[in-house]
C-alpha positions in Angstrom: 27.2 14.3 -15.6 30.8 13.2 -16.5 32.9 12.1 -13.6 35.0 15.6 -12.8 37.9 15.2 -9.7 38.3 18.0 -8.2 41.9 17.0 -7.3 42.8 17.1 -10.8 43.6 20.1 -13.7 42.0 19.9 -17.3 42.6 21.6 -20.7 39.5 22.5 -22.9 40.5 19.6 -25.0 39.4 17.3 -22.8 43.0 15.9 -21.0 43.1 15.8 -17.5 46.7 16.5 -15.6 47.8 15.8 -11.8 51.6 16.0 -10.6 53.0 12.5 -9.9 56.6 12.7 -8.5 58.5 14.6 -6.4 60.8 15.6 -9.4 57.5 17.5 -10.4 56.5 14.9 -13.5 52.7 15.2 -14.3 50.6 12.5 -15.7 48.2 12.8 -18.6 45.0 11.4 -19.2 41.8 12.0 -21.2 38.6 12.7 -19.3 35.5 10.9 -18.6 33.4 13.4 -20.6 36.1 12.2 -23.8 36.0 8.6 -23.5 32.3 8.4 -23.2 32.0 10.6 -26.2 34.6 8.6 -27.9 32.6 5.2 -27.6 35.0 1.8 -27.1 38.4 2.8 -27.3 40.3 0.3 -29.7 43.8 1.9 -30.1 46.0 4.7 -28.4 48.9 6.3 -30.8 51.3 7.5 -27.9 54.6 9.3 -28.4 58.2 7.8 -27.5 59.8 8.2 -24.4 62.3 11.3 -24.6 59.9 13.1 -27.2 60.0 17.2 -26.8 56.7 17.9 -26.8 54.8 21.3 -26.6 51.6 22.7 -25.4 48.9 22.8 -27.7 50.6 20.5 -30.0 49.2 16.7 -30.6 50.9 14.3 -28.9 49.4 11.0 -30.5 46.0 9.5 -31.5 43.0 7.7 -29.9 41.0 5.7 -32.0 37.4 4.2 -31.0 34.9 2.2 -32.9 33.2 5.6 -33.9 36.0 8.3 -34.7 40.1 8.8 -34.4 40.7 11.8 -32.2 44.0 13.9 -31.9 45.3 14.0 -28.1 47.0 17.4 -27.0 49.8 18.6 -25.1 48.7 20.3 -21.8 52.2 21.2 -21.1 55.2 21.8 -22.6 58.3 19.3 -21.4 59.5 16.0 -22.2 57.6 12.5 -22.4 59.4 10.6 -19.7 56.7 7.6 -19.3 54.1 6.2 -21.3 51.4 3.9 -20.4 52.4 0.7 -22.2 49.4 -1.2 -20.6 47.4 0.7 -23.3 49.2 -1.4 -26.0 47.4 -4.9 -24.8 44.6 -2.9 -23.4 43.4 0.2 -24.7 39.8 -0.2 -23.2 41.2 0.8 -20.1 40.8 4.4 -21.0 37.3 3.7 -21.1 37.2 1.6 -17.6 39.3 3.7 -15.6 40.2 7.1 -17.5 41.5 8.9 -14.2 43.5 5.5 -12.9 45.0 2.6 -14.8 44.1 4.4 -18.4 46.3 7.2 -18.1 48.3 7.9 -21.4 51.7 9.5 -20.7 54.1 11.2 -18.1 55.6 14.4 -18.7 58.5 16.6 -16.9 57.4 20.2 -17.7 59.9 22.6 -18.7 57.9 25.6 -17.4 55.7 25.3 -14.3 53.8 28.3 -15.5 52.3 25.9 -17.8 50.4 24.3 -15.5 48.6 27.4 -14.1 46.7 28.0 -17.6 45.2 24.8 -17.1 41.4 24.7 -15.7 40.1 23.7 -12.4 37.6 21.0 -12.0 34.9 23.8 -11.8 36.3 25.5 -14.9 36.0 22.3 -16.9 32.4 21.5 -15.8 31.4 24.7 -17.1 33.2 23.7 -20.5 31.2 20.8 -20.7 27.9 21.7 -19.3 
């Protein structure tokens, strides 16, 4: 069974979300389940800092030895940080999906978007 930390929120598209700053910025990554299904990640295409993103749209792609998958925006807002470590070491998504393998940080434009995310329990049911 995949690791699904209880302190995170999730999307049906296998992204996780957590608050990281006092300003309300959220950090986004892909779940352990998603990285396991992808296999060895070899490239991550992420947006530019300052880009506006809309919940449900794609914000990049993740490429593995098996396939290329879209990354979906969990909350509308502005990209405030991208994980530049992934450029040199995309395998961090595999080795530490909930830590060093995070993808982007977003400044949400509407806090209500966070209420539309899945709880850990709901996500476990999605992938069961």
